[in-house]
Backbone of each chain as nested JSON, in Angstrom:
{
  "chains": [
    {"id": "A", "residues": [
      {"number": 1, "name": "MET", "atoms": {"N": [0.837, -1.207, 0.0], "CA": [0.0, 0.0, 0.0], "C": [0.869, 1.252, 0.0]}},
      {"number": 2, "name": "LYS", "atoms": {"N": [1.865, 1.208, 0.85], "CA": [2.744, 2.357, 0.946], "C": [3.443, 2.627, -0.393]}},
      {"number": 3, "name": "LYS", "atoms": {"N": [3.823, 1.529, -1.015], "CA": [4.487, 1.638, -2.32], "C": [3.565, 2.291, -3.346]}},
      {"number": 4, "name": "LEU", "atoms": {"N": [2.307, 1.884, -3.276], "CA": [1.319, 2.414, -4.213], "C": [1.158, 3.918, -4.016]}},
      {"number": 5, "name": "VAL", "atoms": {"N": [1.088, 4.321, -2.764], "CA": [0.93, 5.75, -2.447], "C": [2.123, 6.543, -3.007]}},
      {"number": 6, "name": "VAL", "atoms": {"N": [3.293, 5.989, -2.782], "CA": [4.502, 6.661, -3.273], "C": [4.463, 6.767, -4.797]}},
      {"number": 7, "name": "PHE", "atoms": {"N": [3.994, 5.673, -5.409], "CA": [3.935, 5.648, -6.863], "C": [2.951, 6.697, -7.394]}},
      {"number": 8, "name": "ILE", "atoms": {"N": [1.797, 6.769, -6.747], "CA": [0.78, 7.752, -7.168], "C": [1.32, 9.171, -6.969]}},
      {"number": 9, "name": "PHE", "atoms": {"N": [1.984, 9.357, -5.86], "CA": [2.57, 10.681, -5.586], "C": [3.575, 11.052, -6.683]}},
      {"number": 10, "name": "PHE", "atoms": {"N": [4.372, 10.067, -7.037], "CA": [5.378, 10.288, -8.085], "C": [4.708, 10.671, -9.412]}},
      {"number": 11, "name": "LEU", "atoms": {"N": [3.678, 9.918, -9.748], "CA": [2.948, 10.175, -10.997], "C": [2.325, 11.566, -11.01]}},
      {"number": 12, "name": "SER", "atoms": {"N": [1.675, 11.909, -9.9], "CA": [0.968, 13.19, -9.868], "C": [1.957, 14.357, -9.893]}},
      {"number": 13, "name": "SER", "atoms": {"N": [3.083, 14.2, -9.202], "CA": [4.047, 15.301, -9.205], "C": [4.684, 15.432, -10.595]}},
      {"number": 14, "name": "PHE", "atoms": {"N": [4.806, 14.305, -11.272], "CA": [5.366, 14.344, -12.622], "C": [4.426, 15.086, -13.578]}},
      {"number": 15, "name": "SER", "atoms": {"N": [3.146, 14.721, -13.519], "CA": [2.206, 15.334, -14.457], "C": [2.013, 16.816, -14.111]}},
      {"number": 16, "name": "LEU", "atoms": {"N": [2.054, 17.121, -12.832], "CA": [1.911, 18.512, -12.389], "C": [3.073, 19.356, -12.922]}},
      {"number": 17, "name": "SER", "atoms": {"N": [4.281, 18.812, -12.791], "CA": [5.432, 19.597, -13.237], "C": [5.428, 19.747, -14.75]}},
      {"number": 18, "name": "PHE", "atoms": {"N": [4.862, 18.756, -15.416], "CA": [4.782, 18.845, -16.872], "C": [3.802, 19.937, -17.287]}},
      {"number": 19, "name": "ALA", "atoms": {"N": [2.641, 19.95, -16.638], "CA": [1.615, 20.933, -16.979], "C": [2.063, 22.347, -16.627]}},
      {"number": 20, "name": "GLU", "atoms": {"N": [2.841, 22.444, -15.583], "CA": [3.2, 23.758, -15.048], "C": [4.608, 24.172, -15.457]}},
      {"number": 21, "name": "GLN", "atoms": {"N": [5.089, 23.629, -16.548], "CA": [6.449, 23.988, -16.961], "C": [6.576, 25.503, -17.127]}},
      {"number": 22, "name": "ARG", "atoms": {"N": [7.556, 26.048, -16.469], "CA": [7.787, 27.487, -16.551], "C": [9.198, 27.751, -17.047]}},
      {"number": 23, "name": "PHE", "atoms": {"N": [9.275, 28.621, -17.997], "CA": [10.573, 28.965, -18.584], "C": [11.137, 30.183, -17.873]}},
      {"number": 24, "name": "ILE", "atoms": {"N": [12.444, 30.195, -17.756], "CA": [13.089, 31.376, -17.189], "C": [13.686, 32.177, -18.34]}},
      {"number": 25, "name": "VAL", "atoms": {"N": [13.181, 33.375, -18.519], "CA": [13.648, 34.229, -19.615], "C": [14.252, 35.496, -18.997]}},
      {"number": 26, "name": "PRO", "atoms": {"N": [15.544, 35.721, -19.215], "CA": [16.165, 36.914, -18.623], "C": [15.583, 38.202, -19.222]}},
      {"number": 27, "name": "LEU", "atoms": {"N": [15.335, 39.193, -18.368], "CA": [14.707, 40.443, -18.848], "C": [15.734, 41.363, -19.497]}},
      {"number": 28, "name": "GLU", "atoms": {"N": [16.928, 41.374, -18.931], "CA": [18.0, 42.254, -19.399], "C": [17.485, 43.697, -19.505]}},
      {"number": 29, "name": "ASP", "atoms": {"N": [17.971, 44.431, -20.52], "CA": [17.554, 45.834, -20.599], "C": [16.471, 46.027, -21.667]}},
      {"number": 30, "name": "SER", "atoms": {"N": [15.69, 44.994, -21.907], "CA": [14.656, 45.066, -22.943], "C": [13.585, 46.082, -22.58]}},
      {"number": 31, "name": "PRO", "atoms": {"N": [12.949, 46.688, -23.611], "CA": [11.902, 47.675, -23.348], "C": [10.789, 47.074, -22.494]}},
      {"number": 32, "name": "SER", "atoms": {"N": [10.348, 47.827, -21.5], "CA": [9.276, 47.294, -20.662], "C": [8.289, 48.386, -20.28]}},
      {"number": 33, "name": "TYR", "atoms": {"N": [7.081, 47.939, -19.979], "CA": [5.984, 48.842, -19.652], "C": [5.294, 48.28, -18.421]}},
      {"number": 34, "name": "GLY", "atoms": {"N": [5.093, 49.122, -17.419], "CA": [4.439, 48.644, -16.202], "C": [5.443, 48.503, -15.077]}},
      {"number": 35, "name": "PRO", "atoms": {"N": [4.939, 48.411, -13.839], "CA": [5.833, 48.392, -12.673], "C": [6.689, 47.128, -12.589]}},
      {"number": 36, "name": "SER", "atoms": {"N": [7.937, 47.293, -12.159], "CA": [8.825, 46.127, -12.073], "C": [8.375, 45.171, -10.972]}},
      {"number": 37, "name": "ALA", "atoms": {"N": [7.582, 45.676, -10.018], "CA": [7.094, 44.809, -8.937], "C": [5.747, 44.166, -9.279]}},
      {"number": 38, "name": "ALA", "atoms": {"N": [5.302, 44.284, -10.518], "CA": [4.009, 43.714, -10.913], "C": [3.986, 42.209, -10.66]}},
      {"number": 39, "name": "PRO", "atoms": {"N": [2.855, 41.675, -10.18], "CA": [2.793, 40.229, -9.92], "C": [2.841, 39.372, -11.184]}},
      {"number": 40, "name": "VAL", "atoms": {"N": [2.509, 39.969, -12.317], "CA": [2.557, 39.215, -13.57], "C": [3.488, 39.911, -14.566]}},
      {"number": 41, "name": "THR", "atoms": {"N": [4.457, 39.158, -15.07], "CA": [5.341, 39.681, -16.116], "C": [5.088, 38.906, -17.408]}},
      {"number": 42, "name": "ILE", "atoms": {"N": [4.813, 39.652, -18.462], "CA": [4.616, 39.04, -19.779], "C": [5.803, 39.407, -20.652]}},
      {"number": 43, "name": "ILE", "atoms": {"N": [6.479, 38.397, -21.16], "CA": [7.568, 38.645, -22.098], "C": [7.06, 38.254, -23.476]}},
      {"number": 44, "name": "GLU", "atoms": {"N": [7.173, 39.189, -24.408], "CA": [6.684, 38.916, -25.754], "C": [7.841, 38.961, -26.749]}},
      {"number": 45, "name": "PHE", "atoms": {"N": [7.993, 37.887, -27.504], "CA": [8.935, 37.876, -28.62], "C": [8.171, 38.334, -29.847]}},
      {"number": 46, "name": "ILE", "atoms": {"N": [8.685, 39.402, -30.46], "CA": [7.931, 40.076, -31.503], "C": [8.718, 40.155, -32.801]}},
      {"number": 47, "name": "ASP", "atoms": {"N": [7.983, 40.097, -33.898], "CA": [8.535, 40.404, -35.213], "C": [7.557, 41.406, -35.813]}},
      {"number": 48, "name": "PHE", "atoms": {"N": [8.036, 42.625, -36.055], "CA": [7.108, 43.683, -36.455], "C": [6.544, 43.474, -37.857]}},
      {"number": 49, "name": "GLN", "atoms": {"N": [7.276, 42.734, -38.684], "CA": [6.795, 42.617, -40.063], "C": [5.696, 41.573, -40.223]}}
    ]},
    {"id": "B", "residues": [
      {"number": 1, "name": "MET", "atoms": {"N": [-3.909, 45.601, -21.649], "CA": [-2.991, 46.215, -20.663], "C": [-3.772, 47.076, -19.665]}},
      {"number": 2, "name": "GLU", "atoms": {"N": [-4.702, 47.856, -20.188], "CA": [-5.435, 48.804, -19.322], "C": [-6.242, 48.088, -18.243]}},
      {"number": 3, "name": "THR", "atoms": {"N": [-6.822, 46.926, -18.611], "CA": [-7.628, 46.164, -17.651], "C": [-6.809, 45.808, -16.411]}},
      {"number": 4, "name": "PHE", "atoms": {"N": [-5.539, 45.526, -16.626], "CA": [-4.687, 45.041, -15.535], "C": [-3.673, 46.087, -15.094]}},
      {"number": 5, "name": "LYS", "atoms": {"N": [-4.019, 47.334, -15.295], "CA": [-3.09, 48.423, -15.004], "C": [-2.43, 48.283, -13.621]}},
      {"number": 6, "name": "GLY", "atoms": {"N": [-1.128, 48.373, -13.591], "CA": [-0.392, 48.279, -12.334], "C": [-0.117, 46.854, -11.886]}},
      {"number": 7, "name": "LYS", "atoms": {"N": [-0.779, 45.892, -12.522], "CA": [-0.615, 44.499, -12.096], "C": [0.24, 43.685, -13.046]}},
      {"number": 8, "name": "ILE", "atoms": {"N": [0.42, 44.21, -14.256], "CA": [1.273, 43.473, -15.181], "C": [2.361, 44.354, -15.776]}},
      {"number": 9, "name": "ARG", "atoms": {"N": [3.426, 43.675, -16.096], "CA": [4.536, 44.333, -16.774], "C": [4.742, 43.611, -18.106]}},
      {"number": 10, "name": "LEU", "atoms": {"N": [4.892, 44.387, -19.171], "CA": [5.121, 43.811, -20.493], "C": [6.559, 44.099, -20.91]}},
      {"number": 11, "name": "VAL", "atoms": {"N": [7.27, 43.055, -21.304], "CA": [8.669, 43.19, -21.742], "C": [8.772, 42.669, -23.172]}},
      {"number": 12, "name": "ILE", "atoms": {"N": [9.425, 43.439, -24.028], "CA": [9.513, 43.055, -25.444], "C": [10.916, 42.552, -25.803]}},
      {"number": 13, "name": "LYS", "atoms": {"N": [10.938, 41.403, -26.466], "CA": [12.18, 40.86, -27.035], "C": [12.021, 40.816, -28.553]}},
      {"number": 14, "name": "ASN", "atoms": {"N": [13.071, 41.163, -29.257], "CA": [13.006, 41.171, -30.717], "C": [13.389, 39.813, -31.294]}},
      {"number": 15, "name": "TYR", "atoms": {"N": [12.52, 39.332, -32.162], "CA": [12.845, 38.089, -32.86], "C": [12.566, 38.237, -34.353]}},
      {"number": 16, "name": "PRO", "atoms": {"N": [13.391, 39.099, -35.023], "CA": [13.252, 39.225, -36.471], "C": [13.867, 37.992, -37.101]}},
      {"number": 17, "name": "TYR", "atoms": {"N": [13.076, 37.212, -37.806], "CA": [13.61, 35.918, -38.202], "C": [13.312, 35.593, -39.665]}},
      {"number": 18, "name": "LYS", "atoms": {"N": [13.874, 34.488, -40.097], "CA": [13.744, 34.023, -41.472], "C": [14.228, 35.083, -42.45]}},
      {"number": 19, "name": "TYR", "atoms": {"N": [13.535, 35.238, -43.582], "CA": [14.074, 36.102, -44.627], "C": [13.184, 37.302, -44.896]}},
      {"number": 20, "name": "ARG", "atoms": {"N": [12.455, 37.693, -43.924], "CA": [11.571, 38.832, -44.137], "C": [12.399, 40.099, -44.341]}},
      {"number": 21, "name": "ASP", "atoms": {"N": [11.976, 40.907, -45.269], "CA": [12.792, 42.058, -45.664], "C": [13.049, 43.065, -44.55]}},
      {"number": 22, "name": "PHE", "atoms": {"N": [12.004, 43.444, -43.843], "CA": [12.131, 44.608, -42.965], "C": [12.033, 44.298, -41.473]}},
      {"number": 23, "name": "SER", "atoms": {"N": [12.041, 43.031, -41.134], "CA": [11.925, 42.661, -39.717], "C": [13.05, 43.272, -38.89]}},
      {"number": 24, "name": "TYR", "atoms": {"N": [14.264, 43.133, -39.419], "CA": [15.413, 43.579, -38.647], "C": [15.437, 45.099, -38.487]}},
      {"number": 25, "name": "ILE", "atoms": {"N": [15.249, 45.815, -39.598], "CA": [15.336, 47.278, -39.532], "C": [14.197, 47.844, -38.669]}},
      {"number": 26, "name": "ALA", "atoms": {"N": [13.065, 47.17, -38.648], "CA": [11.955, 47.622, -37.797], "C": [12.313, 47.475, -36.312]}},
      {"number": 27, "name": "ALA", "atoms": {"N": [13.017, 46.394, -35.994], "CA": [13.475, 46.222, -34.604], "C": [14.451, 47.341, -34.233]}},
      {"number": 28, "name": "GLU", "atoms": {"N": [15.368, 47.656, -35.16], "CA": [16.303, 48.776, -34.943], "C": [15.521, 50.072, -34.71]}},
      {"number": 29, "name": "ALA", "atoms": {"N": [14.49, 50.285, -35.524], "CA": [13.694, 51.519, -35.426], "C": [13.021, 51.632, -34.059]}},
      {"number": 30, "name": "SER", "atoms": {"N": [12.501, 50.514, -33.559], "CA": [11.811, 50.563, -32.265], "C": [12.78, 50.952, -31.152]}},
      {"number": 31, "name": "LEU", "atoms": {"N": [13.98, 50.367, -31.202], "CA": [14.959, 50.657, -30.154], "C": [15.537, 52.071, -30.306]}},
      {"number": 32, "name": "ALA", "atoms": {"N": [15.658, 52.528, -31.558], "CA": [16.121, 53.901, -31.795], "C": [15.117, 54.898, -31.225]}},
      {"number": 33, "name": "ALA", "atoms": {"N": [13.834, 54.61, -31.373], "CA": [12.798, 55.472, -30.787], "C": [12.892, 55.423, -29.262]}},
      {"number": 34, "name": "GLY", "atoms": {"N": [13.205, 54.243, -28.74], "CA": [13.374, 54.081, -27.296], "C": [14.474, 54.964, -26.738]}},
      {"number": 35, "name": "ASP", "atoms": {"N": [15.538, 55.151, -27.52], "CA": [16.632, 56.041, -27.102], "C": [16.125, 57.46, -26.88]}},
      {"number": 36, "name": "GLN", "atoms": {"N": [15.055, 57.819, -27.603], "CA": [14.489, 59.166, -27.471], "C": [13.222, 59.151, -26.609]}},
      {"number": 37, "name": "GLY", "atoms": {"N": [13.064, 58.08, -25.851], "CA": [11.945, 58.003, -24.889], "C": [10.593, 57.714, -25.52]}},
      {"number": 38, "name": "LYS", "atoms": {"N": [10.598, 57.203, -26.775], "CA": [9.312, 56.968, -27.445], "C": [9.206, 55.546, -27.994]}},
      {"number": 39, "name": "TYR", "atoms": {"N": [9.697, 54.594, -27.209], "CA": [9.634, 53.203, -27.671], "C": [8.195, 52.777, -27.981]}},
      {"number": 40, "name": "TRP", "atoms": {"N": [7.3, 53.007, -27.04], "CA": [5.946, 52.452, -27.173], "C": [5.15, 53.129, -28.286]}},
      {"number": 41, "name": "GLU", "atoms": {"N": [5.416, 54.419, -28.505], "CA": [4.759, 55.118, -29.615], "C": [5.163, 54.451, -30.936]}},
      {"number": 42, "name": "MET", "atoms": {"N": [6.468, 54.163, -31.072], "CA": [6.96, 53.531, -32.297], "C": [6.464, 52.086, -32.395]}},
      {"number": 43, "name": "HIS", "atoms": {"N": [6.519, 51.374, -31.307], "CA": [6.033, 49.982, -31.25], "C": [4.596, 49.897, -31.787]}},
      {"number": 44, "name": "ASP", "atoms": {"N": [3.736, 50.766, -31.286], "CA": [2.33, 50.74, -31.706], "C": [2.194, 51.098, -33.187]}},
      {"number": 45, "name": "LEU", "atoms": {"N": [2.97, 52.087, -33.618], "CA": [2.901, 52.535, -35.011], "C": [3.398, 51.441, -35.967]}},
      {"number": 46, "name": "LEU", "atoms": {"N": [4.462, 50.753, -35.595], "CA": [5.013, 49.684, -36.439], "C": [3.993, 48.564, -36.616]}},
      {"number": 47, "name": "ILE", "atoms": {"N": [3.312, 48.231, -35.544], "CA": [2.302, 47.174, -35.624], "C": [1.149, 47.621, -36.525]}},
      {"number": 48, "name": "LYS", "atoms": {"N": [0.768, 48.897, -36.388], "CA": [-0.332, 49.433, -37.183], "C": [0.026, 49.468, -38.67]}},
      {"number": 49, "name": "ARG", "atoms": {"N": [1.272, 49.854, -38.987], "CA": [1.65, 50.067, -40.389], "C": [2.293, 48.847, -41.048]}},
      {"number": 50, "name": "SER", "atoms": {"N": [2.589, 47.827, -40.288], "CA": [3.185, 46.613, -40.852], "C": [2.295, 46.096, -41.993]}},
      {"number": 51, "name": "PRO", "atoms": {"N": [2.849, 45.632, -43.124], "CA": [4.266, 45.355, -43.383], "C": [5.014, 46.505, -44.085]}},
      {"number": 52, "name": "GLU", "atoms": {"N": [4.486, 47.714, -44.04], "CA": [5.171, 48.825, -44.72], "C": [6.247, 49.392, -43.802]}},
      {"number": 53, "name": "LEU", "atoms": {"N": [7.415, 48.744, -43.844], "CA": [8.449, 49.043, -42.855], "C": [9.829, 49.243, -43.489]}},
      {"number": 54, "name": "ASP", "atoms": {"N": [9.846, 49.72, -44.712], "CA": [11.148, 49.987, -45.336], "C": [11.767, 51.238, -44.713]}},
      {"number": 55, "name": "ARG", "atoms": {"N": [13.037, 51.45, -45.0], "CA": [13.791, 52.517, -44.348], "C": [13.115, 53.884, -44.498]}},
      {"number": 56, "name": "ASP", "atoms": {"N": [12.711, 54.222, -45.713], "CA": [12.088, 55.536, -45.942], "C": [10.811, 55.711, -45.119]}},
      {"number": 57, "name": "ARG", "atoms": {"N": [10.035, 54.66, -45.087], "CA": [8.791, 54.759, -44.313], "C": [9.082, 54.883, -42.819]}},
      {"number": 58, "name": "LEU", "atoms": {"N": [10.079, 54.154, -42.346], "CA": [10.425, 54.228, -40.916], "C": [10.818, 55.658, -40.539]}},
      {"number": 59, "name": "ILE", "atoms": {"N": [11.531, 56.311, -41.46], "CA": [11.942, 57.697, -41.202], "C": [10.702, 58.618, -41.139]}},
      {"number": 60, "name": "THR", "atoms": {"N": [9.738, 58.338, -42.014], "CA": [8.473, 59.09, -41.972], "C": [7.765, 58.891, -40.622]}},
      {"number": 61, "name": "TYR", "atoms": {"N": [7.767, 57.66, -40.149], "CA": [7.113, 57.37, -38.863], "C": [7.826, 58.106, -37.72]}},
      {"number": 62, "name": "ALA", "atoms": {"N": [9.157, 58.162, -37.834], "CA": [9.933, 58.858, -36.8], "C": [9.518, 60.334, -36.738]}},
      {"number": 63, "name": "LYS", "atoms": {"N": [9.337, 60.931, -37.918], "CA": [8.872, 62.33, -37.981], "C": [7.488, 62.445, -37.355]}},
      {"number": 64, "name": "GLU", "atoms": {"N": [6.648, 61.486, -37.701], "CA": [5.254, 61.497, -37.247], "C": [5.139, 61.524, -35.721]}},
      {"number": 65, "name": "ILE", "atoms": {"N": [6.041, 60.833, -35.029], "CA": [5.946, 60.819, -33.563], "C": [6.921, 61.822, -32.925]}},
      {"number": 66, "name": "GLY", "atoms": {"N": [7.493, 62.663, -33.77], "CA": [8.283, 63.784, -33.249], "C": [9.686, 63.439, -32.772]}},
      {"number": 67, "name": "LEU", "atoms": {"N": [10.303, 62.453, -33.427], "CA": [11.688, 62.13, -33.054], "C": [12.667, 63.06, -33.75]}},
      {"number": 68, "name": "ASP", "atoms": {"N": [13.864, 63.147, -33.203], "CA": [14.973, 63.806, -33.888], "C": [15.383, 62.857, -35.021]}},
      {"number": 69, "name": "VAL", "atoms": {"N": [15.022, 63.238, -36.246], "CA": [15.16, 62.326, -37.379], "C": [16.625, 62.055, -37.72]}},
      {"number": 70, "name": "ARG", "atoms": {"N": [17.467, 63.041, -37.531], "CA": [18.888, 62.855, -37.837], "C": [19.497, 61.773, -36.936]}},
      {"number": 71, "name": "VAL", "atoms": {"N": [19.22, 61.891, -35.664], "CA": [19.73, 60.901, -34.699], "C": [19.122, 59.519, -34.973]}},
      {"number": 72, "name": "PHE", "atoms": {"N": [17.833, 59.521, -35.25], "CA": [17.113, 58.265, -35.531], "C": [17.713, 57.551, -36.746]}},
      {"number": 73, "name": "THR", "atoms": {"N": [17.919, 58.312, -37.828], "CA": [18.44, 57.732, -39.067], "C": [19.861, 57.201, -38.873]}},
      {"number": 74, "name": "ALA", "atoms": {"N": [20.674, 57.953, -38.15], "CA": [22.045, 57.507, -37.877], "C": [22.018, 56.185, -37.115]}},
      {"number": 75, "name": "SER", "atoms": {"N": [21.072, 56.067, -36.193], "CA": [20.946, 54.856, -35.394], "C": [20.597, 53.652, -36.279]}},
      {"number": 76, "name": "LEU", "atoms": {"N": [19.672, 53.869, -37.229], "CA": [19.307, 52.795, -38.17], "C": [20.506, 52.386, -39.02]}},
      {"number": 77, "name": "ASP", "atoms": {"N": [21.169, 53.418, -39.579], "CA": [22.218, 53.145, -40.565], "C": [23.472, 52.533, -39.959]}},
      {"number": 78, "name": "THR", "atoms": {"N": [23.716, 52.804, -38.683], "CA": [24.894, 52.204, -38.038], "C": [24.532, 50.908, -37.308]}},
      {"number": 79, "name": "ARG", "atoms": {"N": [23.267, 50.505, -37.408], "CA": [22.782, 49.322, -36.678], "C": [23.202, 49.392, -35.21]}},
      {"number": 80, "name": "LYS", "atoms": {"N": [22.861, 50.512, -34.612], "CA": [23.316, 50.79, -33.252], "C": [22.924, 49.688, -32.252]}},
      {"number": 81, "name": "HIS", "atoms": {"N": [21.75, 49.093, -32.474], "CA": [21.249, 48.125, -31.494], "C": [21.446, 46.672, -31.916]}},
      {"number": 82, "name": "ALA", "atoms": {"N": [22.374, 46.478, -32.849], "CA": [22.595, 45.123, -33.375], "C": [22.89, 44.112, -32.257]}},
      {"number": 83, "name": "ALA", "atoms": {"N": [23.714, 44.521, -31.302], "CA": [24.119, 43.573, -30.247], "C": [22.905, 43.128, -29.437]}},
      {"number": 84, "name": "SER", "atoms": {"N": [22.042, 44.079, -29.111], "CA": [20.862, 43.743, -28.314], "C": [19.889, 42.864, -29.113]}},
      {"number": 85, "name": "ILE", "atoms": {"N": [19.739, 43.162, -30.412], "CA": [18.832, 42.359, -31.252], "C": [19.383, 40.944, -31.425]}},
      {"number": 86, "name": "GLU", "atoms": {"N": [20.69, 40.86, -31.636], "CA": [21.303, 39.535, -31.776], "C": [21.19, 38.736, -30.482]}},
      {"number": 87, "name": "ARG", "atoms": {"N": [21.329, 39.416, -29.366], "CA": [21.184, 38.758, -28.058], "C": [19.771, 38.179, -27.915]}},
      {"number": 88, "name": "ASP", "atoms": {"N": [18.764, 38.974, -28.305], "CA": [17.375, 38.49, -28.233], "C": [17.159, 37.294, -29.166]}},
      {"number": 89, "name": "LYS", "atoms": {"N": [17.731, 37.391, -30.374], "CA": [17.574, 36.294, -31.337], "C": [18.199, 35.009, -30.815]}},
      {"number": 90, "name": "LYS", "atoms": {"N": [19.372, 35.156, -30.199], "CA": [20.05, 33.982, -29.641], "C": [19.198, 33.358, -28.528]}},
      {"number": 91, "name": "LEU", "atoms": {"N": [18.636, 34.235, -27.709], "CA": [17.763, 33.768, -26.632], "C": [16.571, 33.003, -27.21]}},
      {"number": 92, "name": "ALA", "atoms": {"N": [15.985, 33.544, -28.275], "CA": [14.832, 32.891, -28.916], "C": [15.219, 31.515, -29.448]}},
      {"number": 93, "name": "VAL", "atoms": {"N": [16.401, 31.445, -30.06], "CA": [16.861, 30.161, -30.597], "C": [17.121, 29.177, -29.451]}},
      {"number": 94, "name": "ASP", "atoms": {"N": [17.742, 29.679, -28.381], "CA": [18.0, 28.814, -27.217], "C": [16.703, 28.276, -26.622]}},
      {"number": 95, "name": "LEU", "atoms": {"N": [15.642, 29.08, -26.704], "CA": [14.343, 28.659, -26.171], "C": [13.553, 27.841, -27.201]}},
      {"number": 96, "name": "ASP", "atoms": {"N": [14.189, 27.619, -28.355], "CA": [13.587, 26.812, -29.415], "C": [12.279, 27.42, -29.937]}},
      {"number": 97, "name": "LEU", "atoms": {"N": [12.262, 28.752, -30.07], "CA": [11.049, 29.417, -30.567], "C": [11.055, 29.386, -32.095]}},
      {"number": 98, "name": "TYR", "atoms": {"N": [9.901, 29.205, -32.657], "CA": [9.795, 29.155, -34.112], "C": [8.615, 29.973, -34.605]}},
      {"number": 99, "name": "ASN", "atoms": {"N": [8.063, 30.786, -33.755], "CA": [6.875, 31.532, -34.134], "C": [6.83, 32.845, -33.37]}},
      {"number": 100, "name": "THR", "atoms": {"N": [6.239, 33.863, -34.005], "CA": [5.947, 35.096, -33.276], "C": [4.482, 35.443, -33.508]}},
      {"number": 101, "name": "PRO", "atoms": {"N": [3.813, 36.059, -32.558], "CA": [4.403, 36.303, -31.252], "C": [4.432, 35.037, -30.389]}},
      {"number": 102, "name": "THR", "atoms": {"N": [5.436, 34.977, -29.523], "CA": [5.426, 33.977, -28.454], "C": [5.478, 34.736, -27.141]}},
      {"number": 103, "name": "PHE", "atoms": {"N": [4.605, 34.343, -26.227], "CA": [4.534, 35.012, -24.928], "C": [5.033, 34.078, -23.831]}},
      {"number": 104, "name": "PHE", "atoms": {"N": [5.635, 34.67, -22.802], "CA": [5.903, 33.95, -21.565], "C": [5.215, 34.727, -20.461]}},
      {"number": 105, "name": "ILE", "atoms": {"N": [4.169, 34.14, -19.906], "CA": [3.397, 34.813, -18.862], "C": [3.809, 34.188, -17.537]}},
      {"number": 106, "name": "ASN", "atoms": {"N": [4.572, 34.917, -16.758], "CA": [5.25, 34.358, -15.582], "C": [5.904, 33.015, -15.935]}},
      {"number": 107, "name": "GLY", "atoms": {"N": [6.518, 32.985, -17.099], "CA": [7.253, 31.789, -17.514], "C": [6.433, 30.754, -18.258]}},
      {"number": 108, "name": "ARG", "atoms": {"N": [5.105, 30.939, -18.281], "CA": [4.251, 29.967, -18.999], "C": [4.198, 30.343, -20.472]}},
      {"number": 109, "name": "ARG", "atoms": {"N": [4.561, 29.422, -21.31], "CA": [4.712, 29.736, -22.733], "C": [3.382, 29.669, -23.493]}},
      {"number": 110, "name": "VAL", "atoms": {"N": [3.153, 30.693, -24.302], "CA": [1.974, 30.732, -25.174], "C": [2.477, 31.068, -26.575]}},
      {"number": 111, "name": "ILE", "atoms": {"N": [2.274, 30.16, -27.513], "CA": [2.831, 30.337, -28.856], "C": [1.77, 30.822, -29.837]}},
      {"number": 112, "name": "GLY", "atoms": {"N": [2.101, 31.903, -30.554], "CA": [1.26, 32.374, -31.654], "C": [0.16, 33.32, -31.217]}},
      {"number": 113, "name": "GLU", "atoms": {"N": [-0.496, 33.902, -32.215], "CA": [-1.608, 34.82, -31.96], "C": [-2.706, 34.067, -31.223]}},
      {"number": 114, "name": "ARG", "atoms": {"N": [-3.206, 34.64, -30.16], "CA": [-4.315, 34.022, -29.426], "C": [-5.374, 35.074, -29.189]}},
      {"number": 115, "name": "PRO", "atoms": {"N": [-6.623, 34.623, -29.05], "CA": [-7.653, 35.599, -28.695], "C": [-7.332, 36.222, -27.342]}},
      {"number": 116, "name": "TYR", "atoms": {"N": [-7.702, 37.473, -27.201], "CA": [-7.44, 38.192, -25.962], "C": [-7.952, 37.424, -24.742]}},
      {"number": 117, "name": "GLU", "atoms": {"N": [-9.13, 36.803, -24.89], "CA": [-9.733, 36.079, -23.761], "C": [-8.822, 34.966, -23.239]}},
      {"number": 118, "name": "TYR", "atoms": {"N": [-8.095, 34.345, -24.158], "CA": [-7.208, 33.247, -23.788], "C": [-6.059, 33.767, -22.909]}},
      {"number": 119, "name": "LEU", "atoms": {"N": [-5.473, 34.883, -23.342], "CA": [-4.372, 35.467, -22.57], "C": [-4.88, 35.989, -21.228]}},
      {"number": 120, "name": "LYS", "atoms": {"N": [-6.076, 36.581, -21.28], "CA": [-6.682, 37.154, -20.064], "C": [-6.876, 36.069, -18.999]}},
      {"number": 121, "name": "LYS", "atoms": {"N": [-7.303, 34.897, -19.435], "CA": [-7.54, 33.79, -18.514], "C": [-6.237, 33.402, -17.804]}},
      {"number": 122, "name": "ILE", "atoms": {"N": [-5.153, 33.317, -18.559], "CA": [-3.866, 32.954, -17.952], "C": [-3.407, 34.044, -16.986]}},
      {"number": 123, "name": "ILE", "atoms": {"N": [-3.567, 35.295, -17.401], "CA": [-3.164, 36.41, -16.527], "C": [-3.957, 36.362, -15.217]}},
      {"number": 124, "name": "GLU", "atoms": {"N": [-5.258, 36.105, -15.331], "CA": [-6.1, 36.035, -14.118], "C": [-5.681, 34.881, -13.216]}},
      {"number": 125, "name": "GLU", "atoms": {"N": [-5.328, 33.756, -13.802], "CA": [-4.836, 32.612, -13.011], "C": [-3.562, 32.998, -12.255]}},
      {"number": 126, "name": "GLU", "atoms": {"N": [-2.69, 33.692, -12.95], "CA": [-1.421, 34.089, -12.334], "C": [-1.649, 35.1, -11.213]}},
      {"number": 127, "name": "LEU", "atoms": {"N": [-2.593, 36.016, -11.435], "CA": [-2.892, 37.011, -10.393], "C": [-3.477, 36.327, -9.157]}},
      {"number": 128, "name": "ARG", "atoms": {"N": [-4.334, 35.328, -9.39], "CA": [-4.914, 34.58, -8.264], "C": [-3.828, 33.847, -7.495]}},
      {"number": 129, "name": "SER", "atoms": {"N": [-2.92, 33.189, -8.182], "CA": [-1.893, 32.419, -7.462], "C": [-0.875, 33.356, -6.8]}},
      {"number": 130, "name": "ALA", "atoms": {"N": [-0.738, 34.555, -7.317], "CA": [0.166, 35.525, -6.689], "C": [-0.373, 36.007, -5.357]}},
      {"number": 131, "name": "LYS", "atoms": {"N": [-1.71, 36.006, -5.234], "CA": [-2.349, 36.495, -3.995], "C": [-2.238, 35.503, -2.856]}},
      {"number": 132, "name": "GLN", "atoms": {"N": [-2.075, 34.208, -3.207], "CA": [-2.083, 33.173, -2.167], "C": [-0.832, 33.208, -1.306]}}
    ]}
  ]
}
């Protein structure tokens, strides 16, 4: 039983980390709009053409 | 942006890619406008006027938003911001991006044009989890 619980925990943490994959993108000195302390940061890769 | 005023920050990375004629020079133009404190005015204008982004037109746009045209043109012609644009391109390649726009919303990747509602939903989720 204990093994099963561990296995389920492993599975769920795996799928959770997969769904919640977060990339780390350095901001550097790129143009930005809005407060630096904002709870949400959106980084947009743009091609103007 | 207005809906979430004060709660979100937008950061722009340039990814002029493939063989499009004016992608690169338009990125230079946006950063040149930024040097004169008018990045966002130029950003909005470039999006509005795309794909008409050749050098002559960019200079017209610079006049339109009241930039010092001599300084702006020199910046374009010397590729003043080449290092920063190349840095962004390298970052895009390292992240294996193949499409624009690509967004990272608190690190969550969203590829391609999406309806506003879709982005709004993710932003709201992030704001909720930030409060916890």
